[in-house]
C-alpha positions as CSV (number, residue, x, y, z in Angstrom):
1,P,71.3,56.6,126.9
2,R,73.9,55.7,124.3
3,V,75.5,58.5,122.3
4,G,77.1,57.9,119.0
5,F,77.7,59.4,115.5
6,W,78.0,58.3,111.9
7,V,80.0,59.8,109.2
8,L,77.9,60.0,106.1
9,N,79.3,60.5,102.6
10,M,76.3,61.8,100.7
11,S,77.5,64.7,98.7
12,Q,75.3,63.9,95.8
13,K,72.1,63.3,97.7
14,D,69.3,65.7,98.3
15,H,68.3,64.4,101.7
16,V,69.2,61.9,104.4
17,I,66.9,59.7,106.5
18,I,68.0,58.7,109.9
19,C,66.3,55.9,111.7
20,F,67.2,55.1,115.3
21,N,65.6,53.2,118.3
22,M,65.2,54.5,121.7
23,T,63.5,53.5,125.0
24,K,61.5,55.8,127.2
25,D,59.7,54.7,130.3
26,V,60.2,51.0,129.5
27,E,58.8,51.6,126.1
28,W,60.6,50.9,122.8
29,M,60.3,53.6,120.3
30,V,61.5,53.9,116.7
31,N,62.3,57.4,115.5
32,I,62.8,58.4,111.8
33,R,64.0,61.8,110.8
34,R,64.4,63.2,107.3
35,Y,66.8,66.0,106.8
36,E,67.4,67.9,103.6
37,M,71.1,68.1,102.8
38,D,70.9,71.8,102.2
39,L,69.9,72.3,105.8
40,I,72.7,70.2,107.3
41,R,75.5,70.5,104.8
42,P,77.9,73.4,105.6
43,L,78.4,75.8,102.8
44,S,81.8,76.0,101.2
45,P,83.6,79.4,101.5
46,P,83.5,81.8,98.6
47,T,86.0,81.1,95.8
48,N,88.3,83.2,93.7
49,V,88.8,85.9,96.3
50,C,90.8,88.8,94.7
51,A,92.0,92.0,96.3
52,S,93.9,95.0,94.9
53,I,94.7,98.5,95.9
54,E,94.3,101.4,93.4
55,G,95.0,104.8,94.8
56,T,93.3,105.0,98.1
57,H,90.7,102.3,97.4
58,L,90.8,98.7,98.3
59,Y,88.9,96.5,95.8
60,I,87.7,93.0,96.8
61,S,85.7,90.5,94.7
62,W,84.7,86.9,95.0
63,N,82.5,84.2,93.5
64,L,79.4,82.5,94.8
65,P,80.0,79.5,97.1
66,D,79.3,76.1,95.7
67,S,75.6,75.2,96.4
68,N,73.4,72.8,94.5
69,N,70.0,74.3,95.3
70,I,70.7,78.0,96.0
71,A,71.1,80.1,92.9
72,N,69.9,83.5,94.1
73,P,72.9,85.6,95.1
74,D,70.7,87.6,97.5
75,C,70.4,84.5,99.7
76,F,74.0,84.7,100.8
77,E,75.4,86.7,103.7
78,Y,79.1,87.4,104.0
79,Q,81.5,88.3,106.7
80,L,84.6,90.1,105.3
81,D,87.8,90.3,107.4
82,L,90.4,92.7,106.1
83,G,93.0,91.7,108.7
84,E,94.5,95.2,108.7
85,Q,98.2,95.4,109.7
86,V,99.6,98.7,110.8
87,G,103.0,99.5,109.3
88,H,103.3,96.1,107.4
89,Q,103.8,94.2,110.6
90,N,103.5,90.4,110.7
91,S,100.7,90.1,113.3
92,V,97.1,90.2,112.1
93,R,95.0,92.6,114.0
94,N,92.1,90.3,114.6
95,S,94.0,87.0,115.2
96,N,95.1,87.9,118.7
97,K,91.7,89.1,120.0
98,S,89.9,87.0,122.5
99,D,86.7,89.0,122.8
100,P,84.2,87.8,120.1
101,T,82.3,91.1,120.3
102,E,85.5,93.0,119.5
103,I,86.2,90.6,116.6
104,E,82.6,91.0,115.3
105,E,82.9,94.8,115.2
106,D,85.9,94.6,112.9
107,L,84.2,92.4,110.3
108,R,82.3,93.9,107.3
109,M,78.8,92.4,107.0
110,L,77.6,92.2,103.4
111,T,74.5,90.7,101.7
112,G,73.7,90.0,98.1
113,T,76.9,91.3,96.6
114,L,80.1,89.8,95.1
115,Q,82.4,92.8,95.6
116,Y,83.4,95.4,98.2
117,V,85.3,98.6,98.1
118,E,87.2,100.1,101.0
119,L,87.3,103.8,100.3
120,S,89.9,104.8,102.9
121,A,92.6,102.3,102.4
122,A,95.7,103.5,104.2
123,S,98.9,103.5,102.3
124,S,100.8,102.6,105.4
125,R,98.9,99.3,106.0
126,S,98.8,95.9,104.4
127,Y,95.7,93.8,104.3
128,R,95.0,90.0,104.7
129,V,91.6,89.5,103.2
130,R,89.4,86.5,103.9
131,I,85.7,85.9,103.7
132,R,83.0,83.4,104.8
133,T,79.4,83.0,104.1
134,R,76.1,81.6,105.3
135,T,72.5,81.4,104.0
136,S,70.2,84.3,104.8
137,Q,67.4,83.7,107.3
138,Y,65.0,84.5,104.5
139,C,66.2,81.7,102.3
140,H,66.1,77.9,102.7
141,G,69.5,76.6,103.5
142,Y,72.3,76.0,106.1
143,Q,72.4,79.1,108.3
144,H,75.7,78.6,110.1
145,W,78.9,80.3,109.0
146,S,81.2,78.4,106.6
147,E,84.9,78.1,107.0
148,W,87.1,81.1,106.1
149,S,88.4,81.3,102.6
150,P,92.1,81.2,101.9
151,T,93.8,84.5,103.0
152,V,94.8,86.9,100.3
153,S,97.5,89.4,101.2
154,V,97.7,92.8,99.6
155,A,99.9,95.8,100.4
156,A,99.8,99.3,99.0
157,E,102.4,100.1,96.5
158,E,104.8,103.0,97.0
159,P,103.1,106.1,95.4
160,W,104.6,107.6,92.3
161,Y,104.7,111.3,92.7
162,T,104.2,113.4,89.5
163,L,105.4,117.0,89.4
164,D,103.1,119.7,88.1
165,P,104.6,121.7,85.2
166,L,103.7,124.9,87.0
167,V,105.6,123.8,90.0
168,I,108.6,123.0,87.9
169,V,108.5,126.4,86.2
170,A,108.1,128.1,89.6
171,I,111.1,126.3,90.9
172,C,113.2,127.1,87.9
173,L,112.4,130.8,88.1
174,G,112.1,131.2,91.8
175,I,115.5,129.8,92.8
176,P,117.5,132.1,90.5
177,M,115.5,135.1,91.7
178,I,116.2,134.3,95.3
179,L,119.9,133.8,94.7
180,L,120.0,137.1,92.8
181,A,118.3,138.9,95.6
182,V,120.8,137.5,98.1
183,L,123.7,138.4,95.9
184,L,122.4,142.0,95.6
185,M,122.1,142.3,99.3
186,V,125.6,140.9,100.0
187,R,127.4,142.8,97.3
188,H,125.4,146.0,97.3
189,Q,128.5,148.3,97.5
190,R,130.3,146.5,94.7
191,L,127.1,146.6,92.6
192,T,126.8,150.4,93.2
193,S,130.3,151.0,92.1
194,I,129.7,149.0,88.9
195,L,126.4,150.6,88.1
196,F,127.5,154.1,89.0
197,P,131.3,154.3,88.5
198,P,133.1,157.5,89.6
199,I,134.1,160.1,87.0
200,P,137.7,159.6,86.1
201,R,140.1,162.5,86.9
202,P,143.3,162.9,84.8
203,P,146.7,163.1,86.6
204,P,148.2,166.6,87.1
205,Q,150.6,166.2,84.2
206,Y,147.8,165.6,81.8
207,K,145.9,168.5,83.3
208,Y,148.9,170.9,82.6
209,F,149.3,169.5,79.1
210,L,145.7,170.0,78.2
211,E,145.6,173.5,79.6
212,K,148.8,174.8,77.9
213,G,149.1,172.5,74.9
214,D,152.9,172.6,75.2
215,P,154.6,169.2,75.2
216,L,157.4,170.8,77.3
217,C,154.8,171.5,79.9
218,F,153.8,167.9,80.1
219,Y,155.3,167.9,83.5
220,P,154.4,170.8,85.7
221,S,157.2,173.3,86.5
222,M,158.4,173.5,90.0
223,P,157.3,176.7,91.7
224,E,160.1,179.4,92.2
225,K,161.7,179.5,95.5
226,H,160.8,182.6,97.4
227,E,163.7,184.6,98.9
228,E,163.6,185.0,102.5
229,E,164.3,188.6,103.8
230,I,165.9,188.7,107.2
231,T,165.7,192.0,109.1
232,E,167.9,192.5,112.0
233,V,166.9,194.9,114.7
234,E,169.5,196.3,117.0
235,D,168.6,198.0,120.2
236,A,170.9,201.0,120.7
237,E,171.3,202.1,124.3
238,Q,171.0,205.9,124.6
239,N,173.7,207.7,126.6
240,P,172.1,209.4,129.5
241,E,174.7,212.2,129.4
242,S,173.8,213.2,125.9
243,N,170.2,213.3,126.9
244,T,171.0,215.8,129.7
245,E,173.0,218.1,127.3
């Protein structure tokens, strides 16, 4: 048998009729097949794919793919690939995987919707969003996946931290109190002498002046010198002769 193909440019047609001849068991046969274009024309990927991060949520939206005969949004199934990159690296997580089952598990399957929200978007990751579509098995149309849409890259912005007024007040009051407590502990003795100073005592000259009220006695008089009495004791030897008389 001969195998061949034709390239048909019939974007505006509703169907195509293919007629070909074939032989089987020395018999000549003519085959005619009629195909609707919606069953053989691949769908175009969704258009106008938008992605943005607000807080911890990743918002994604898109438009319906171009289709002449399918107007019901519920007839389209979508595969959404977020292409998560840990730490803003350059390699896409799904691009290096060779196992189709592992790749399939990373895709979000959606039906009958034009938006998706990732609730736990990590601030330390960037995302490369792309999406493709096909016709649902419950609708009439081409049921193979379309090509991927152009990739949309989005990264989380650096968070802006806002201080609570109560935190500011607590810091303004807490730090001085802590410093004051440390100062009190270090300089306890000096603080005690300042808070409880010793009672001043006047010098001796002021004391004599206040007691006698005489300016001449402003300076205390020197005490009189005591005379020393010296007593000499002489030992007289007694004459033994006189004692015998």
